[in-house]
N, C-alpha and C positions, 0 to 999 in steps of 0.2 A: 039376412046373413048371406055370407056371400057361397053360390053355387061349388063344387067341387072345378067344373070346369072353367071356372073364373078364377079358383087360387091357383089351379094349374099355370093356366095365363099369367098369374102375376108373378109366380113363382120363374117362369121361363124369362119374362122380361127382367125380373132381378138378376139372373144367373148372367143373361147377357150384358147387362150395365156392369156387372162383376168384371166380366170377361174383358169388354171393351177398355174399359180402365187398367187392365195388366195390360194390352196389347202393344206391341210395337208401336211408336208412332211416325215410322218412317213412311211417307207418301210412295205409292207406288202410280206412276202416271198413265201405265199402259193401260195397267188394270182399272185405273179409277177407283182405287181404294186405298187404304192404311196397310201395311205387312199386318198378316194375321196371326205371327210366331208371337211369344209371351215377352215381355222385357224381361232384363238380365236382372235387375231387382228394382228394388223399390226406388231407388236415387236414380234409376237409369231410365231415359224415355223409349229407350232403342234395345233389341234384341242382340244378340252376338256379333249375328250378320250385317248390322247396319250403324253399331255403336260406334263410335270414331275412335279411332286407334289412336296411339302416341308412339311416334317413330320409333321411341327409344324402346318399348316392350315388343314389337314384334319383327321379328328378321325371317327371312327366306328359309324356307325348309332346304335343308342340305341334300335330302334325297328328291326333292319334286318343288323346286324354286317356283313354280307356277301358285302356290300356295304359303303362307306367314303361321309363323306358330309363334308366340309368346315363349321371350326368353327363358322364362323360370322352367317352361313347359316343354322345351327344347330336349331332354336327355329322355324324358317319357316319351315325346311324341317320334323318336327316331326308330324306336322301337315297337311302334306299332301302325306307322306311315302308311296308308291303305298301296304306296307304289312299292314296298320296302319286297315284297314276295317276289315282284316283276322284276326289281334290280340286282336281285340276287341271282335270279335267274337268267337273267340277261349276261350277268358279267361271269358265268361259267361257258355263253357261247364262243366258239374259235375266231367267231370274223367280230367279235366284241374289243374295240381299243379304245379307251377313253380319250378322246381328244384328238384322235390322230387325224382331221381336217379341220382342225380349228384354225391353224395358220400356228406359225411360230410365235411366242413370246417375246424375241430377241429379232424379229424381222426386221425393227428400227436400224439397230447396231450393226446387221449386215449389210444394211443398204448406207450406213454412214451416217445416219441420222441421231439427234440427241433423241435420248431416252430417259425417265425415270426407272429408279431401281425397283418400283413397286409396280406389278401389272393391275392395270385396270379394269374395272370390271366394265359390262357391255354399256353403252353409254345409253341413256333412254331418250327419247322424242324431249320429254321436258326439259331435261339438260342441254342438249341441241339447241332449243328455242331460247331458254335463258342466256346461253351463250352470245348467240346471233344479238340478242337483245343488247347485249354489254357491249356491242362493237362501239366505236365509235362511229361518225355517221362516213368521214373521210374512209374507215377500214371498210364499209359495208359498200360503200361505191365503187372502191376498188377491187373488193370479192365479185363483184357483181362484172364489172369490165372484164377480170380475169374469167369468168365463166364465158363471157361473151366470144374472149379472145380464144381461149380454148376448145370450144364448142365448133368455132367457124375452122379450125386447125384439123381437128380429129375426127367430127362429124358429118362428112361432106357424102359419103358414102350407103347410109341408110336410105332405103328405098321401100317403097309400098308391096308386097308380096301376097296378097290373098287370094290364096288358091282352096276349092273347093274340088276335090278331085274325083274323077269318076266311081272310082274304087268305092268312093263313103256312100255312095246312091242310095244304099239299103237304110241309111240311118236318116239322108237329108228327106227320104222320102216316108221315114216313119214305118218301114218295113220289118220292126224288129220287135220282139217281145212285149206284150205290151206291159208288162210289171216291171220293165225298164224305165226309171225318170228321164223325162224327155224335156231340155228346156231347149230352146230354137237359139238364144244366144250361147251357151255351153256347147253344144253340138256343133256350130258354126265355126267356134275356134278350137275344137278337136279337130274338126277336119281339115280346118286349114295347117296347122299344127303338121299334120298327116301330110295334107298335100303337099308343105314344102321340101317335108324331106323325100317325097318320091321325087319331086323336080330336083332335089339335088343329088340325087342317083344314091341315097342310102336305102330308100324301101322300094319295091318292086310292087306292082298288082298282082294280086294270087293268081288272077287267071290265065292260064297258060304258062305258070309257074311250076317247076317240078319241087313239090312240098319237101322230096328228100334232100335236097339239097340246103344247107345249112348257111351257105353263104346268101343264098335268096332268100331265107327266113331266119334270121338269127334269131336270140333271145332277145327281150326284152326287160330292161331294167326301169321300172319308172320310180322316179325319186319323189319325195311329197306326195304319194299316190291317191293320200283319203279314201275315198269309196272306188276308188280304181276305174271310172269310166271313160278315161284315156287311154287305158289298156284295154277296156272293152271293146270300144270300137276298133283300135287296131287288129284284133283278135279277131273278131267280125269281118274286117274289110280286107286283111291283109292276109292272113293264116300263117302268124307268127305260134310257134310249138309250146315256147317255155316263157315264161312270164315272173317276175321277180318285182313284189309291190315294199316298197318300202316308204314305213310311214312310221312314227312314233307315237302317234294316239290310236285310241281304238274307236273304229265308227259302227254304228247301226247303216242296215239298207244297204252293205256293201254288193261291189259288180260281183263279189267272189261266186257266191251263188249260180249265177249263171255263166260264168265263167269254168268253175267246177263240173258242169253238164259237158262240156266238150271233152269229148273221148279223146281227141288226139294232142290236148293243152295239158302240160304240169303246171300248176301254179304255186308260188311260195310267197308268203307274207314274211318281210323281216321288219318286229314290232322293235326298232332302234332309231335311235337320235344319227343323222348324217353325220352329224360330227364325228360319231364314234363307230362309223361303219367301215371296218375293212374289206374291202369288194373282194381283195385277192383271196381271201380266207374262207369265204363261202364256195363248201366245198362242191356243189352241184355245178357251180359257175365257172370251174377252173377248166380250160382250154376250150372255151365254149365262146364262140363269137357272138357281142352282143351289141344293143344298142340302148342307149341312155334316152330317158326323156322325162320330162316334167313339165307340169302345167302350172303356172303363177306358183313357182317356188320362192317364197316369203323372203323377202330382204337377204342376208347374210345365207340361208340355204341355198340360192345359186351357189354362192361361190364355196360351199361345202361339198356340193354335190360334185364342181368342176374338179375341184382337190381330188376325191374320192374315185372319178375316173382317172383323173391323169397324174399317174402316182410318180411320175419323174421328179415332181416338184420337192418331194421330201428329202429332207438331207439326211445325212450317211445314218444319224441314231437311228434312225427309222427303216433303214434297208432290210432289217431282220426280219420286219411285218409286211413286206411288199414284194410284188413279181410283177412283171412286166405286165404293161396293161395293151400288148400288141392285138389281142384280141375284141378290143372296142370298135368297131366298125361306124358307130357314127354317133351323133348327139344331139339333142334337140330339148332346148331349155326355154319357156315363156319366162321371166321375168316380171317380178310384182314386187310391190311395197319396198320401193327403195329406201323409204324415211327410215326403216329397221336395218338397213346397213350397218355395219362395224367397220373401223381402220382393222383391228386385227385378223379379223376374218377374210378382207379382201385379199383377191388374189393378186392384184398387179399390183401394189404400195410403189412397188421403184419407178413404173410408169408416172403416178400421181405425182411425187417426188419429183420427177425429172421436167415433168410440167409446168414444178413450180405450186404446187399443190400440200400443202401441210396437213399433218391429222387434223387439227382443229377444223380448218377450212373443208375438208373431206365430209365430218361431221356436219357442217353447216350448209354445204352441197346436198347430203342425204335427206338433210330437214326439208329443203326448197322444193325436195320431189313430191313432197305432201301438196304441192298446191296444182299438181297438173290437174287433180278432179275439179278445180273451184270455177271453170268456166263450163258453157254448154257446148256439150262435144258434139250436139245435133246439128249445129251453125255450120253452114259452108265456108262463111266469111271467116272464120276463126282460123290461121295458119300456124300450127304449133312449131312449126320448123326456124319460126322468124327470128333471127338474131340479134333483130335489133329491139334493146331494151329501153324504155323512156325512162333516162335520166334525166331530162329535163322537167318531168312532174316533181323529180325531187330536189332538182335546184332553184324550182318555184317555190317552193314550202319554206327550202332555207331562206329565199328571198323574202318571204314574207316577215320575216323580221319576230317572228314569234320561235320562242326555244321546241325544237325538235329533234326527237330521238329516234334512234333506229324504230324500235316498236310503233312511233307514230306513222314513220314513212311505212312500214310492213301493212298498219294497218289499213292505209290512205291509197295501196295502189290496187288499179284496177284489177279485176278478177282475169280479164284476158291477161295482162303484163304478168300478175301471178303464174297464171297455166303458162306460157309461153317460158319462163324462167324453169317451172318446175320440169317441163319435158327437155330442156337444153338440160336440165342435171342429170336426169334419168338416162341420158342418150351417152352422157360423158361417161357415167359410171359404168353402164353397158358395153361401151367402146373400149374401154379400160379391160375388161373383161375377154374382149372377141381380140384385142391383141394378145393377150397373156396366149391363149387358144393357138392363135398362130405361133408363138413362140414354143409350142409344144411339138411343131412339125404338124397340124391340123390345117385341111383348109377349110376355112370358116366365114362365117358372115352374119352381120347382124340385120335382120330387115323387120318392117313392121307387118305382120302376118294377118291383122284383121284393121279397119278404118276405127277411130277413135268415138266413132257413134254406135259402135258393137261395146267396146270397151277399150278406156286411155289406158290401161295397161296391157300393150299390145307390140312391144319389143320380144323378139324371137331368135334366140344364139342356135343357130346352126353350125355343125362343124361335122367332116368325115375323113378319114384316112386319106392321104394324099395317094396310096396306091390303087385306090377307088377310081379315082378320075378317069 
């Protein structure tokens, strides 16, 4: 007879075998095991998270498009979506105005371009890639030539401006609260953003500055604030008194705890999408001079933030929601993720059209920007400002006699060539934003604020009121 111990062990093995048979068969490579969730049913191999979805069955949630729901369950889901309470609360805020900074649906009509009657949704990276691959080879080659020509025309004044100001010495030397996270590459980027602002005359070193002078220490609005550590450094090193952190997501380990310990500092978090923020309706910011900053504002978020701060661009139907932006003293935005840029949100469509770049070509250019990270940015020989693309290699492929499409050409391009093209496209997009800011009467410039070896996302837009010059 088996002992009780053996029987118990056999029972455990049997139970584990049964559980193994009912578990999801989706392999998790990072964990080196299968998913431990139960399968949906006997006929399915996967759990609800990993079961393949039919495109026709799933639609984005109208409350929070970041997740999808079965079409037949939509009515019930919208009543209990986790973000429903937050959305209702936000809609009651005076500074909430749906889509106020999104850009106009009829921008193209105003600029005299041909438009369709329907409004396009965001164009995904996959849609952009498929559009590029569906080009003919002559169309693709002409687009590359156009990119080279436009880049040579408008991107000559972008200079290196890597600044580590004396005011940020306490962070550089790690003489800070040890509970604060310290990553050298992020601290270096933050310090250079602030150093460029100081050199541009927007920020002043707090040493020897009258802290009661609002002109010397304006309020700070950080767009896409995340955990808020850019503002943390600014508050530590430049003595600002009032900060507003704009972020649509909720983050743990925020800088707020440390910032709130500063008795002289007032902090306010605005959990809202920049697209929906009417900054002029923030009661505590009215008639207060402020500085707008942002580190790595992803894709169209840069355009949304620019519109949010520079309200003169709004058409007459929005005048009732807006007020003068006379109190913005300066602006500094480190751009990022240009491959997410959208024609609808882009601030300077008129400029692109005047350069002969269509909406479809703009989306292709934005997709090319993802190639900027293809090469080894630590190599000194790589010149990302080189405007010479190697069309000879394309012509060589065409001369081989084999059938060649755009997808084949893209696949066979060298990493350095792709990176150069990607950086050129990034600079074209940011140069258009720079020109738009100048049209609003600001003194502005576009610089590379850190070397590519620290971050290939190294473009910084800086602006200030001409009266501060």
